[in-house]
mmCIF file as Biopython writes it, N, C-alpha, C and O atoms, coordinates in Angstrom:
data_model
#
loop_
_atom_site.group_PDB
_atom_site.id
_atom_site.type_symbol
_atom_site.label_atom_id
_atom_site.label_alt_id
_atom_site.label_comp_id
_atom_site.label_asym_id
_atom_site.label_entity_id
_atom_site.label_seq_id
_atom_site.pdbx_PDB_ins_code
_atom_site.Cartn_x
_atom_site.Cartn_y
_atom_site.Cartn_z
_atom_site.occupancy
_atom_site.B_iso_or_equiv
_atom_site.auth_seq_id
_atom_site.auth_asym_id
_atom_site.pdbx_PDB_model_num
ATOM 1   N N  . MET A ? 1  ? -1.512 -18.873 6.693   1.0 0.0 1  A 1 
ATOM 2   C CA . MET A ? 1  ? -1.291 -17.933 7.415   1.0 0.0 1  A 1 
ATOM 3   C C  . MET A ? 1  ? -1.766 -18.152 8.250   1.0 0.0 1  A 1 
ATOM 4   O O  . MET A ? 1  ? -2.254 -19.282 8.231   1.0 0.0 1  A 1 
ATOM 5   N N  . THR A ? 2  ? -1.946 -17.523 9.255   1.0 0.0 2  A 1 
ATOM 6   C CA . THR A ? 2  ? -2.829 -17.299 10.333  1.0 0.0 2  A 1 
ATOM 7   C C  . THR A ? 2  ? -2.153 -15.658 11.131  1.0 0.0 2  A 1 
ATOM 8   O O  . THR A ? 2  ? -0.991 -15.559 11.525  1.0 0.0 2  A 1 
ATOM 9   N N  . GLN A ? 3  ? -3.031 -14.698 11.205  1.0 0.0 3  A 1 
ATOM 10  C CA . GLN A ? 3  ? -2.747 -13.477 11.445  1.0 0.0 3  A 1 
ATOM 11  C C  . GLN A ? 3  ? -3.247 -13.212 13.059  1.0 0.0 3  A 1 
ATOM 12  O O  . GLN A ? 3  ? -4.391 -13.590 13.314  1.0 0.0 3  A 1 
ATOM 13  N N  . SER A ? 4  ? -2.481 -12.603 14.131  1.0 0.0 4  A 1 
ATOM 14  C CA . SER A ? 4  ? -2.468 -12.609 15.358  1.0 0.0 4  A 1 
ATOM 15  C C  . SER A ? 4  ? -2.947 -11.284 15.322  1.0 0.0 4  A 1 
ATOM 16  O O  . SER A ? 4  ? -2.534 -10.475 14.491  1.0 0.0 4  A 1 
ATOM 17  N N  . PRO A ? 5  ? -3.849 -10.998 16.231  1.0 0.0 5  A 1 
ATOM 18  C CA . PRO A ? 5  ? -4.307 -9.455  16.485  1.0 0.0 5  A 1 
ATOM 19  C C  . PRO A ? 5  ? -3.279 -8.033  16.837  1.0 0.0 5  A 1 
ATOM 20  O O  . PRO A ? 5  ? -3.502 -6.832  16.985  1.0 0.0 5  A 1 
ATOM 21  N N  . LYS A ? 6  ? -1.901 -9.024  16.880  1.0 0.0 6  A 1 
ATOM 22  C CA . LYS A ? 6  ? -0.750 -8.075  16.988  1.0 0.0 6  A 1 
ATOM 23  C C  . LYS A ? 6  ? -0.432 -7.795  15.816  1.0 0.0 6  A 1 
ATOM 24  O O  . LYS A ? 6  ? 0.416  -6.909  15.706  1.0 0.0 6  A 1 
ATOM 25  N N  . ASP A ? 7  ? -0.904 -8.340  14.709  1.0 0.0 7  A 1 
ATOM 26  C CA . ASP A ? 7  ? 0.117  -8.228  13.333  1.0 0.0 7  A 1 
ATOM 27  C C  . ASP A ? 7  ? -0.817 -6.917  13.406  1.0 0.0 7  A 1 
ATOM 28  O O  . ASP A ? 7  ? -1.963 -6.725  13.813  1.0 0.0 7  A 1 
ATOM 29  N N  . PRO A ? 8  ? 0.421  -5.899  12.688  1.0 0.0 8  A 1 
ATOM 30  C CA . PRO A ? 8  ? -0.752 -4.259  12.410  1.0 0.0 8  A 1 
ATOM 31  C C  . PRO A ? 8  ? -1.271 -4.793  10.960  1.0 0.0 8  A 1 
ATOM 32  O O  . PRO A ? 8  ? -0.706 -4.334  9.967   1.0 0.0 8  A 1 
ATOM 33  N N  . LEU A ? 9  ? -2.349 -5.767  10.789  1.0 0.0 9  A 1 
ATOM 34  C CA . LEU A ? 9  ? -2.189 -5.561  8.943   1.0 0.0 9  A 1 
ATOM 35  C C  . LEU A ? 9  ? -3.075 -6.564  9.930   1.0 0.0 9  A 1 
ATOM 36  O O  . LEU A ? 9  ? -2.244 -7.473  9.954   1.0 0.0 9  A 1 
ATOM 37  N N  . HIS A ? 10 ? -4.071 -7.019  10.695  1.0 0.0 10 A 1 
ATOM 38  C CA . HIS A ? 10 ? -5.069 -7.396  11.376  1.0 0.0 10 A 1 
ATOM 39  C C  . HIS A ? 10 ? -6.107 -6.794  10.510  1.0 0.0 10 A 1 
ATOM 40  O O  . HIS A ? 10 ? -5.840 -5.651  10.139  1.0 0.0 10 A 1 
ATOM 41  N N  . GLY A ? 11 ? -7.103 -7.238  10.146  1.0 0.0 11 A 1 
ATOM 42  C CA . GLY A ? 11 ? -8.389 -6.300  10.332  1.0 0.0 11 A 1 
ATOM 43  C C  . GLY A ? 11 ? -8.335 -5.151  8.911   1.0 0.0 11 A 1 
ATOM 44  O O  . GLY A ? 11 ? -9.355 -4.603  8.494   1.0 0.0 11 A 1 
ATOM 45  N N  . VAL A ? 12 ? -6.902 -4.928  8.279   1.0 0.0 12 A 1 
ATOM 46  C CA . VAL A ? 12 ? -7.266 -3.573  7.619   1.0 0.0 12 A 1 
ATOM 47  C C  . VAL A ? 12 ? -6.636 -4.456  5.919   1.0 0.0 12 A 1 
ATOM 48  O O  . VAL A ? 12 ? -5.821 -5.239  5.432   1.0 0.0 12 A 1 
ATOM 49  N N  . THR A ? 13 ? -7.952 -3.422  5.617   1.0 0.0 13 A 1 
ATOM 50  C CA . THR A ? 13 ? -7.814 -3.800  3.437   1.0 0.0 13 A 1 
ATOM 51  C C  . THR A ? 13 ? -7.489 -3.280  3.062   1.0 0.0 13 A 1 
ATOM 52  O O  . THR A ? 13 ? -7.512 -2.068  3.275   1.0 0.0 13 A 1 
ATOM 53  N N  . LEU A ? 14 ? -6.837 -3.999  2.048   1.0 0.0 14 A 1 
ATOM 54  C CA . LEU A ? 14 ? -5.748 -3.115  1.257   1.0 0.0 14 A 1 
ATOM 55  C C  . LEU A ? 14 ? -6.160 -1.707  0.516   1.0 0.0 14 A 1 
ATOM 56  O O  . LEU A ? 14 ? -5.452 -0.834  0.014   1.0 0.0 14 A 1 
ATOM 57  N N  . GLU A ? 15 ? -7.421 -1.817  0.631   1.0 0.0 15 A 1 
ATOM 58  C CA . GLU A ? 15 ? -7.830 -0.170  -0.074  1.0 0.0 15 A 1 
ATOM 59  C C  . GLU A ? 15 ? -7.264 0.894   1.316   1.0 0.0 15 A 1 
ATOM 60  O O  . GLU A ? 15 ? -6.567 1.881   1.084   1.0 0.0 15 A 1 
ATOM 61  N N  . ALA A ? 16 ? -7.717 0.483   2.844   1.0 0.0 16 A 1 
ATOM 62  C CA . ALA A ? 16 ? -7.300 1.094   3.232   1.0 0.0 16 A 1 
ATOM 63  C C  . ALA A ? 16 ? -5.852 1.936   3.497   1.0 0.0 16 A 1 
ATOM 64  O O  . ALA A ? 16 ? -5.484 3.110   3.462   1.0 0.0 16 A 1 
ATOM 65  N N  . ILE A ? 17 ? -5.319 0.739   3.756   1.0 0.0 17 A 1 
ATOM 66  C CA . ILE A ? 17 ? -3.961 0.584   3.535   1.0 0.0 17 A 1 
ATOM 67  C C  . ILE A ? 17 ? -3.640 1.798   2.525   1.0 0.0 17 A 1 
ATOM 68  O O  . ILE A ? 17 ? -2.980 2.781   2.859   1.0 0.0 17 A 1 
ATOM 69  N N  . LEU A ? 18 ? -4.200 1.598   1.228   1.0 0.0 18 A 1 
ATOM 70  C CA . LEU A ? 18 ? -3.815 2.107   0.227   1.0 0.0 18 A 1 
ATOM 71  C C  . LEU A ? 18 ? -4.178 3.877   0.408   1.0 0.0 18 A 1 
ATOM 72  O O  . LEU A ? 18 ? -3.352 4.788   0.432   1.0 0.0 18 A 1 
ATOM 73  N N  . ASN A ? 19 ? -5.268 3.952   0.490   1.0 0.0 19 A 1 
ATOM 74  C CA . ASN A ? 19 ? -5.805 5.706   1.042   1.0 0.0 19 A 1 
ATOM 75  C C  . ASN A ? 19 ? -4.672 5.806   2.340   1.0 0.0 19 A 1 
ATOM 76  O O  . ASN A ? 19 ? -3.816 6.684   2.451   1.0 0.0 19 A 1 
ATOM 77  N N  . SER A ? 20 ? -4.802 5.171   2.866   1.0 0.0 20 A 1 
ATOM 78  C CA . SER A ? 20 ? -4.053 6.049   4.547   1.0 0.0 20 A 1 
ATOM 79  C C  . SER A ? 20 ? -2.872 6.486   3.618   1.0 0.0 20 A 1 
ATOM 80  O O  . SER A ? 20 ? -2.773 7.711   3.690   1.0 0.0 20 A 1 
ATOM 81  N N  . LEU A ? 21 ? -1.708 5.820   2.562   1.0 0.0 21 A 1 
ATOM 82  C CA . LEU A ? 21 ? -0.751 5.995   2.196   1.0 0.0 21 A 1 
ATOM 83  C C  . LEU A ? 21 ? -0.524 6.923   1.272   1.0 0.0 21 A 1 
ATOM 84  O O  . LEU A ? 21 ? 0.554  7.502   1.141   1.0 0.0 21 A 1 
ATOM 85  N N  . VAL A ? 22 ? -1.612 7.128   0.527   1.0 0.0 22 A 1 
ATOM 86  C CA . VAL A ? 22 ? -2.069 8.736   -0.348  1.0 0.0 22 A 1 
ATOM 87  C C  . VAL A ? 22 ? -1.797 9.819   0.646   1.0 0.0 22 A 1 
ATOM 88  O O  . VAL A ? 22 ? -1.144 10.858  0.747   1.0 0.0 22 A 1 
ATOM 89  N N  . GLU A ? 23 ? -2.853 8.851   1.528   1.0 0.0 23 A 1 
ATOM 90  C CA . GLU A ? 23 ? -3.044 10.302  2.503   1.0 0.0 23 A 1 
ATOM 91  C C  . GLU A ? 23 ? -2.002 11.152  2.919   1.0 0.0 23 A 1 
ATOM 92  O O  . GLU A ? 23 ? -1.878 12.376  2.964   1.0 0.0 23 A 1 
ATOM 93  N N  . CYS A ? 24 ? -0.995 9.814   3.330   1.0 0.0 24 A 1 
ATOM 94  C CA . CYS A ? 24 ? 0.409  10.486  4.396   1.0 0.0 24 A 1 
ATOM 95  C C  . CYS A ? 24 ? 1.323  11.247  3.071   1.0 0.0 24 A 1 
ATOM 96  O O  . CYS A ? 24 ? 1.700  12.415  3.164   1.0 0.0 24 A 1 
ATOM 97  N N  . PHE A ? 25 ? 1.552  10.544  2.072   1.0 0.0 25 A 1 
ATOM 98  C CA . PHE A ? 25 ? 2.863  10.693  1.120   1.0 0.0 25 A 1 
ATOM 99  C C  . PHE A ? 25 ? 2.114  11.094  -0.530  1.0 0.0 25 A 1 
ATOM 100 O O  . PHE A ? 25 ? 2.807  11.013  -1.544  1.0 0.0 25 A 1 
ATOM 101 N N  . GLY A ? 26 ? 0.671  11.509  -0.585  1.0 0.0 26 A 1 
ATOM 102 C CA . GLY A ? 26 ? 0.570  11.297  -2.422  1.0 0.0 26 A 1 
ATOM 103 C C  . GLY A ? 26 ? 1.370  10.853  -2.623  1.0 0.0 26 A 1 
ATOM 104 O O  . GLY A ? 26 ? 2.484  10.570  -2.181  1.0 0.0 26 A 1 
ATOM 105 N N  . TRP A ? 27 ? 0.147  10.668  -4.189  1.0 0.0 27 A 1 
ATOM 106 C CA . TRP A ? 27 ? 0.771  10.035  -5.082  1.0 0.0 27 A 1 
ATOM 107 C C  . TRP A ? 27 ? 1.908  9.687   -5.749  1.0 0.0 27 A 1 
ATOM 108 O O  . TRP A ? 27 ? 2.206  8.587   -6.214  1.0 0.0 27 A 1 
ATOM 109 N N  . ASP A ? 28 ? 2.698  11.009  -5.763  1.0 0.0 28 A 1 
ATOM 110 C CA . ASP A ? 28 ? 4.350  11.408  -6.133  1.0 0.0 28 A 1 
ATOM 111 C C  . ASP A ? 28 ? 5.445  11.170  -4.823  1.0 0.0 28 A 1 
ATOM 112 O O  . ASP A ? 28 ? 6.669  11.064  -4.900  1.0 0.0 28 A 1 
ATOM 113 N N  . GLY A ? 29 ? 4.854  11.139  -3.986  1.0 0.0 29 A 1 
ATOM 114 C CA . GLY A ? 29 ? 5.925  10.604  -2.453  1.0 0.0 29 A 1 
ATOM 115 C C  . GLY A ? 29 ? 5.622  9.337   -2.631  1.0 0.0 29 A 1 
ATOM 116 O O  . GLY A ? 29 ? 6.668  8.738   -2.378  1.0 0.0 29 A 1 
ATOM 117 N N  . LEU A ? 30 ? 4.439  8.223   -3.047  1.0 0.0 30 A 1 
ATOM 118 C CA . LEU A ? 30 ? 4.675  7.298   -3.012  1.0 0.0 30 A 1 
ATOM 119 C C  . LEU A ? 30 ? 4.983  6.622   -3.962  1.0 0.0 30 A 1 
ATOM 120 O O  . LEU A ? 30 ? 5.151  5.447   -3.636  1.0 0.0 30 A 1 
ATOM 121 N N  . ALA A ? 31 ? 5.180  6.877   -5.285  1.0 0.0 31 A 1 
ATOM 122 C CA . ALA A ? 31 ? 6.134  6.462   -6.680  1.0 0.0 31 A 1 
ATOM 123 C C  . ALA A ? 31 ? 7.291  6.658   -6.374  1.0 0.0 31 A 1 
ATOM 124 O O  . ALA A ? 31 ? 8.064  5.828   -6.854  1.0 0.0 31 A 1 
ATOM 125 N N  . GLN A ? 32 ? 7.892  7.693   -5.548  1.0 0.0 32 A 1 
ATOM 126 C CA . GLN A ? 32 ? 9.471  8.059   -4.826  1.0 0.0 32 A 1 
ATOM 127 C C  . GLN A ? 32 ? 9.930  6.589   -3.912  1.0 0.0 32 A 1 
ATOM 128 O O  . GLN A ? 32 ? 11.000 6.005   -3.743  1.0 0.0 32 A 1 
ATOM 129 N N  . ARG A ? 33 ? 8.782  6.402   -3.534  1.0 0.0 33 A 1 
ATOM 130 C CA . ARG A ? 33 ? 9.067  5.355   -2.749  1.0 0.0 33 A 1 
ATOM 131 C C  . ARG A ? 33 ? 9.198  3.694   -2.687  1.0 0.0 33 A 1 
ATOM 132 O O  . ARG A ? 33 ? 9.875  2.901   -2.032  1.0 0.0 33 A 1 
ATOM 133 N N  . ILE A ? 34 ? 7.930  3.576   -3.979  1.0 0.0 34 A 1 
ATOM 134 C CA . ILE A ? 34 ? 7.688  2.486   -4.702  1.0 0.0 34 A 1 
ATOM 135 C C  . ILE A ? 34 ? 7.854  3.019   -5.306  1.0 0.0 34 A 1 
ATOM 136 O O  . ILE A ? 34 ? 7.381  4.144   -5.471  1.0 0.0 34 A 1 
ATOM 137 N N  . ASP A ? 35 ? 9.204  2.022   -6.411  1.0 0.0 35 A 1 
ATOM 138 C CA . ASP A ? 35 ? 8.784  1.787   -7.686  1.0 0.0 35 A 1 
ATOM 139 C C  . ASP A ? 35 ? 8.235  1.576   -8.579  1.0 0.0 35 A 1 
ATOM 140 O O  . ASP A ? 35 ? 8.837  0.983   -9.475  1.0 0.0 35 A 1 
ATOM 141 N N  . ILE A ? 36 ? 6.792  1.963   -8.781  1.0 0.0 36 A 1 
ATOM 142 C CA . ILE A ? 36 ? 5.319  1.162   -9.322  1.0 0.0 36 A 1 
ATOM 143 C C  . ILE A ? 36 ? 5.047  1.926   -10.205 1.0 0.0 36 A 1 
ATOM 144 O O  . ILE A ? 36 ? 5.048  3.145   -10.033 1.0 0.0 36 A 1 
ATOM 145 N N  . ARG A ? 37 ? 4.731  1.299   -11.436 1.0 0.0 37 A 1 
ATOM 146 C CA . ARG A ? 37 ? 3.777  2.828   -13.209 1.0 0.0 37 A 1 
ATOM 147 C C  . ARG A ? 37 ? 2.585  2.795   -12.228 1.0 0.0 37 A 1 
ATOM 148 O O  . ARG A ? 37 ? 2.165  3.947   -12.119 1.0 0.0 37 A 1 
ATOM 149 N N  . CYS A ? 38 ? 1.887  1.951   -11.485 1.0 0.0 38 A 1 
ATOM 150 C CA . CYS A ? 38 ? -0.181 2.690   -11.591 1.0 0.0 38 A 1 
ATOM 151 C C  . CYS A ? 38 ? 0.425  3.017   -9.917  1.0 0.0 38 A 1 
ATOM 152 O O  . CYS A ? 38 ? -0.123 2.381   -9.016  1.0 0.0 38 A 1 
ATOM 153 N N  . PHE A ? 39 ? 1.565  4.022   -9.538  1.0 0.0 39 A 1 
ATOM 154 C CA . PHE A ? 39 ? 1.609  4.662   -8.711  1.0 0.0 39 A 1 
ATOM 155 C C  . PHE A ? 39 ? 1.890  6.568   -9.481  1.0 0.0 39 A 1 
ATOM 156 O O  . PHE A ? 39 ? 1.500  7.625   -8.985  1.0 0.0 39 A 1 
ATOM 157 N N  . LYS A ? 40 ? 2.800  6.321   -10.985 1.0 0.0 40 A 1 
ATOM 158 C CA . LYS A ? 40 ? 3.332  6.927   -11.031 1.0 0.0 40 A 1 
ATOM 159 C C  . LYS A ? 40 ? 2.498  7.047   -12.526 1.0 0.0 40 A 1 
ATOM 160 O O  . LYS A ? 40 ? 3.156  7.692   -13.342 1.0 0.0 40 A 1 
ATOM 161 N N  . SER A ? 41 ? 1.445  6.653   -12.942 1.0 0.0 41 A 1 
ATOM 162 C CA . SER A ? 41 ? 1.234  7.144   -14.822 1.0 0.0 41 A 1 
ATOM 163 C C  . SER A ? 41 ? -0.405 6.892   -14.097 1.0 0.0 41 A 1 
ATOM 164 O O  . SER A ? 41 ? -0.946 5.852   -13.722 1.0 0.0 41 A 1 
ATOM 165 N N  . ASP A ? 42 ? -0.895 8.344   -14.097 1.0 0.0 42 A 1 
ATOM 166 C CA . ASP A ? 42 ? -2.489 8.278   -14.043 1.0 0.0 42 A 1 
ATOM 167 C C  . ASP A ? 42 ? -3.069 7.438   -12.996 1.0 0.0 42 A 1 
ATOM 168 O O  . ASP A ? 42 ? -3.782 6.487   -13.315 1.0 0.0 42 A 1 
ATOM 169 N N  . PRO A ? 43 ? -2.733 7.807   -11.339 1.0 0.0 43 A 1 
ATOM 170 C CA . PRO A ? 43 ? -2.628 7.052   -11.243 1.0 0.0 43 A 1 
ATOM 171 C C  . PRO A ? 43 ? -4.204 7.106   -9.807  1.0 0.0 43 A 1 
ATOM 172 O O  . PRO A ? 43 ? -4.424 8.019   -9.011  1.0 0.0 43 A 1 
ATOM 173 N N  . SER A ? 44 ? -4.957 5.845   -9.967  1.0 0.0 44 A 1 
ATOM 174 C CA . SER A ? 44 ? -6.001 6.194   -8.742  1.0 0.0 44 A 1 
ATOM 175 C C  . SER A ? 44 ? -6.200 4.619   -7.459  1.0 0.0 44 A 1 
ATOM 176 O O  . SER A ? 44 ? -5.876 3.436   -7.362  1.0 0.0 44 A 1 
ATOM 177 N N  . ILE A ? 45 ? -6.749 5.407   -6.915  1.0 0.0 45 A 1 
ATOM 178 C CA . ILE A ? 45 ? -7.423 3.939   -6.601  1.0 0.0 45 A 1 
ATOM 179 C C  . ILE A ? 45 ? -7.292 2.588   -6.891  1.0 0.0 45 A 1 
ATOM 180 O O  . ILE A ? 45 ? -6.544 1.638   -6.659  1.0 0.0 45 A 1 
ATOM 181 N N  . LYS A ? 46 ? -8.600 2.951   -7.660  1.0 0.0 46 A 1 
ATOM 182 C CA . LYS A ? 46 ? -9.277 1.624   -8.414  1.0 0.0 46 A 1 
ATOM 183 C C  . LYS A ? 46 ? -8.072 0.788   -9.537  1.0 0.0 46 A 1 
ATOM 184 O O  . LYS A ? 46 ? -8.123 -0.341  -10.027 1.0 0.0 46 A 1 
ATOM 185 N N  . SER A ? 47 ? -7.229 1.666   -9.646  1.0 0.0 47 A 1 
ATOM 186 C CA . SER A ? 47 ? -6.157 1.515   -10.489 1.0 0.0 47 A 1 
ATOM 187 C C  . SER A ? 47 ? -4.835 0.197   -9.960  1.0 0.0 47 A 1 
ATOM 188 O O  . SER A ? 47 ? -4.476 -0.923  -10.325 1.0 0.0 47 A 1 
ATOM 189 N N  . SER A ? 48 ? -4.540 1.036   -9.087  1.0 0.0 48 A 1 
ATOM 190 C CA . SER A ? 48 ? -3.372 0.526   -8.065  1.0 0.0 48 A 1 
ATOM 191 C C  . SER A ? 48 ? -4.421 -0.653  -6.982  1.0 0.0 48 A 1 
ATOM 192 O O  . SER A ? 48 ? -3.828 -1.484  -6.295  1.0 0.0 48 A 1 
ATOM 193 N N  . LEU A ? 49 ? -5.734 -0.587  -6.963  1.0 0.0 49 A 1 
ATOM 194 C CA . LEU A ? 49 ? -5.751 -1.926  -5.926  1.0 0.0 49 A 1 
ATOM 195 C C  . LEU A ? 49 ? -5.780 -2.889  -6.752  1.0 0.0 49 A 1 
ATOM 196 O O  . LEU A ? 49 ? -5.362 -3.930  -6.246  1.0 0.0 49 A 1 
ATOM 197 N N  . THR A ? 50 ? -6.332 -3.047  -8.591  1.0 0.0 50 A 1 
ATOM 198 C CA . THR A ? 50 ? -6.005 -3.555  -9.326  1.0 0.0 50 A 1 
ATOM 199 C C  . THR A ? 50 ? -4.698 -4.752  -9.492  1.0 0.0 50 A 1 
ATOM 200 O O  . THR A ? 50 ? -4.617 -5.976  -9.395  1.0 0.0 50 A 1 
ATOM 201 N N  . PHE A ? 51 ? -3.970 -3.867  -9.729  1.0 0.0 51 A 1 
ATOM 202 C CA . PHE A ? 51 ? -2.350 -4.192  -9.519  1.0 0.0 51 A 1 
ATOM 203 C C  . PHE A ? 51 ? -2.153 -5.046  -8.222  1.0 0.0 51 A 1 
ATOM 204 O O  . PHE A ? 51 ? -2.172 -6.265  -8.393  1.0 0.0 51 A 1 
ATOM 205 N N  . LEU A ? 52 ? -1.982 -4.620  -7.059  1.0 0.0 52 A 1 
ATOM 206 C CA . LEU A ? 52 ? -1.740 -4.701  -5.834  1.0 0.0 52 A 1 
ATOM 207 C C  . LEU A ? 52 ? -2.372 -6.087  -6.080  1.0 0.0 52 A 1 
ATOM 208 O O  . LEU A ? 52 ? -1.627 -7.030  -6.348  1.0 0.0 52 A 1 
ATOM 209 N N  . ARG A ? 53 ? -3.608 -6.246  -6.008  1.0 0.0 53 A 1 
ATOM 210 C CA . ARG A ? 53 ? -4.188 -7.785  -5.759  1.0 0.0 53 A 1 
ATOM 211 C C  . ARG A ? 53 ? -3.928 -8.876  -7.002  1.0 0.0 53 A 1 
ATOM 212 O O  . ARG A ? 53 ? -4.565 -9.921  -7.137  1.0 0.0 53 A 1 
ATOM 213 N N  . LYS A ? 54 ? -2.964 -8.457  -7.792  1.0 0.0 54 A 1 
ATOM 214 C CA . LYS A ? 54 ? -2.642 -9.097  -8.521  1.0 0.0 54 A 1 
ATOM 215 C C  . LYS A ? 54 ? -0.740 -9.510  -8.991  1.0 0.0 54 A 1 
ATOM 216 O O  . LYS A ? 54 ? -0.200 -10.117 -9.916  1.0 0.0 54 A 1 
ATOM 217 N N  . THR A ? 55 ? -0.293 -8.825  -7.835  1.0 0.0 55 A 1 
ATOM 218 C CA . THR A ? 55 ? 1.245  -8.816  -7.876  1.0 0.0 55 A 1 
ATOM 219 C C  . THR A ? 55 ? 1.505  -8.590  -6.502  1.0 0.0 55 A 1 
ATOM 220 O O  . THR A ? 55 ? 1.604  -7.534  -5.878  1.0 0.0 55 A 1 
ATOM 221 N N  . PRO A ? 56 ? 1.650  -10.452 -5.939  1.0 0.0 56 A 1 
ATOM 222 C CA . PRO A ? 56 ? 2.357  -10.379 -4.501  1.0 0.0 56 A 1 
ATOM 223 C C  . PRO A ? 56 ? 3.502  -9.589  -4.679  1.0 0.0 56 A 1 
ATOM 224 O O  . PRO A ? 56 ? 3.317  -8.777  -3.772  1.0 0.0 56 A 1 
ATOM 225 N N  . TRP A ? 57 ? 4.616  -9.237  -5.242  1.0 0.0 57 A 1 
ATOM 226 C CA . TRP A ? 57 ? 5.524  -8.657  -4.714  1.0 0.0 57 A 1 
ATOM 227 C C  . TRP A ? 57 ? 5.268  -6.907  -4.424  1.0 0.0 57 A 1 
ATOM 228 O O  . TRP A ? 57 ? 6.050  -6.350  -3.654  1.0 0.0 57 A 1 
ATOM 229 N N  . ALA A ? 58 ? 4.503  -6.355  -4.870  1.0 0.0 58 A 1 
ATOM 230 C CA . ALA A ? 58 ? 4.049  -5.283  -5.121  1.0 0.0 58 A 1 
ATOM 231 C C  . ALA A ? 58 ? 3.703  -4.661  -3.908  1.0 0.0 58 A 1 
ATOM 232 O O  . ALA A ? 58 ? 4.161  -3.660  -3.355  1.0 0.0 58 A 1 
ATOM 233 N N  . ARG A ? 59 ? 2.683  -5.555  -3.558  1.0 0.0 59 A 1 
ATOM 234 C CA . ARG A ? 59 ? 1.743  -5.294  -2.217  1.0 0.0 59 A 1 
ATOM 235 C C  . ARG A ? 59 ? 2.295  -5.759  -0.977  1.0 0.0 59 A 1 
ATOM 236 O O  . ARG A ? 59 ? 1.949  -5.142  0.030   1.0 0.0 59 A 1 
ATOM 237 N N  . GLN A ? 60 ? 3.115  -6.763  -0.843  1.0 0.0 60 A 1 
ATOM 238 C CA . GLN A ? 60 ? 4.057  -6.763  0.387   1.0 0.0 60 A 1 
ATOM 239 C C  . GLN A ? 60 ? 4.871  -5.458  0.074   1.0 0.0 60 A 1 
ATOM 240 O O  . GLN A ? 60 ? 4.879  -4.707  1.050   1.0 0.0 60 A 1 
ATOM 241 N N  . LYS A ? 61 ? 5.715  -4.865  -1.258  1.0 0.0 61 A 1 
ATOM 242 C CA . LYS A ? 61 ? 5.898  -3.291  -0.245  1.0 0.0 61 A 1 
ATOM 243 C C  . LYS A ? 61 ? 4.925  -2.465  0.348   1.0 0.0 61 A 1 
ATOM 244 O O  . LYS A ? 61 ? 4.918  -1.944  1.463   1.0 0.0 61 A 1 
ATOM 245 N N  . VAL A ? 62 ? 3.879  -2.414  -0.818  1.0 0.0 62 A 1 
ATOM 246 C CA . VAL A ? 62 ? 2.822  -1.743  0.191   1.0 0.0 62 A 1 
ATOM 247 C C  . VAL A ? 62 ? 2.820  -2.322  1.883   1.0 0.0 62 A 1 
ATOM 248 O O  . VAL A ? 62 ? 3.142  -1.831  2.966   1.0 0.0 62 A 1 
ATOM 249 N N  . GLU A ? 63 ? 2.401  -3.317  1.528   1.0 0.0 63 A 1 
ATOM 250 C CA . GLU A ? 63 ? 2.371  -3.492  3.317   1.0 0.0 63 A 1 
ATOM 251 C C  . GLU A ? 63 ? 3.224  -3.118  4.028   1.0 0.0 63 A 1 
ATOM 252 O O  . GLU A ? 63 ? 2.983  -2.500  5.066   1.0 0.0 63 A 1 
ATOM 253 N N  . ALA A ? 64 ? 4.644  -3.472  3.540   1.0 0.0 64 A 1 
ATOM 254 C CA . ALA A ? 64 ? 5.952  -2.863  4.358   1.0 0.0 64 A 1 
ATOM 255 C C  . ALA A ? 64 ? 5.817  -1.191  5.344   1.0 0.0 64 A 1 
ATOM 256 O O  . ALA A ? 64 ? 6.088  -0.843  6.494   1.0 0.0 64 A 1 
ATOM 257 N N  . LEU A ? 65 ? 5.157  -0.413  3.914   1.0 0.0 65 A 1 
ATOM 258 C CA . LEU A ? 65 ? 5.420  1.183   3.506   1.0 0.0 65 A 1 
ATOM 259 C C  . LEU A ? 65 ? 4.424  1.410   4.923   1.0 0.0 65 A 1 
ATOM 260 O O  . LEU A ? 65 ? 4.751  2.254   5.757   1.0 0.0 65 A 1 
ATOM 261 N N  . TYR A ? 66 ? 3.742  0.947   5.018   1.0 0.0 66 A 1 
ATOM 262 C CA . TYR A ? 66 ? 2.307  0.564   6.049   1.0 0.0 66 A 1 
ATOM 263 C C  . TYR A ? 66 ? 2.524  0.445   6.999   1.0 0.0 66 A 1 
ATOM 264 O O  . TYR A ? 66 ? 2.130  1.178   7.906   1.0 0.0 66 A 1 
ATOM 265 N N  . ILE A ? 67 ? 3.365  -0.714  7.131   1.0 0.0 67 A 1 
ATOM 266 C CA . ILE A ? 67 ? 3.753  -1.243  8.549   1.0 0.0 67 A 1 
ATOM 267 C C  . ILE A ? 67 ? 4.665  -0.226  9.343   1.0 0.0 67 A 1 
ATOM 268 O O  . ILE A ? 67 ? 4.620  -0.207  10.573  1.0 0.0 67 A 1 
ATOM 269 N N  . GLN A ? 68 ? 5.740  0.871   8.421   1.0 0.0 68 A 1 
ATOM 270 C CA . GLN A ? 68 ? 6.739  1.410   8.822   1.0 0.0 68 A 1 
ATOM 271 C C  . GLN A ? 68 ? 6.024  2.774   9.152   1.0 0.0 68 A 1 
ATOM 272 O O  . GLN A ? 68 ? 6.280  3.253   10.256  1.0 0.0 68 A 1 
ATOM 273 N N  . THR A ? 69 ? 5.211  3.414   8.378   1.0 0.0 69 A 1 
ATOM 274 C CA . THR A ? 69 ? 4.473  4.735   8.801   1.0 0.0 69 A 1 
ATOM 275 C C  . THR A ? 69 ? 3.657  4.497   10.006  1.0 0.0 69 A 1 
ATOM 276 O O  . THR A ? 69 ? 3.182  5.514   10.512  1.0 0.0 69 A 1 
ATOM 277 N N  . LEU A ? 70 ? 3.342  3.157   10.679  1.0 0.0 70 A 1 
ATOM 278 C CA . LEU A ? 70 ? 2.845  3.098   11.772  1.0 0.0 70 A 1 
ATOM 279 C C  . LEU A ? 70 ? 3.812  3.459   13.158  1.0 0.0 70 A 1 
ATOM 280 O O  . LEU A ? 70 ? 3.613  4.169   14.144  1.0 0.0 70 A 1 
ATOM 281 N N  . LYS A ? 71 ? 4.758  2.748   12.789  1.0 0.0 71 A 1 
ATOM 282 C CA . LYS A ? 71 ? 5.486  2.264   13.686  1.0 0.0 71 A 1 
ATOM 283 C C  . LYS A ? 71 ? 6.510  3.846   14.126  1.0 0.0 71 A 1 
ATOM 284 O O  . LYS A ? 71 ? 6.910  4.029   15.275  1.0 0.0 71 A 1 
ATOM 285 N N  . GLY A ? 72 ? 6.780  4.813   13.005  1.0 0.0 72 A 1 
ATOM 286 C CA . GLY A ? 72 ? 7.314  5.992   13.043  1.0 0.0 72 A 1 
ATOM 287 C C  . GLY A ? 72 ? 6.390  6.964   12.770  1.0 0.0 72 A 1 
ATOM 288 O O  . GLY A ? 72 ? 6.724  8.148   12.763  1.0 0.0 72 A 1 
#
């Protein structure tokens, strides 16, 4: 799958996406929006990145929320 420069995820790392969402919503707000245990139980950037890199459906939800925050 090729990404065009118009793609909002183009050139943005998963870590940058996660940091942005945590800054915007905090861990509690993120856990409310995306029901993932790594956001609820002792959350950290490192553990969340590990989980998201191994779990495509969760990563898609995080990326979708990030795109939604860019639009809104």
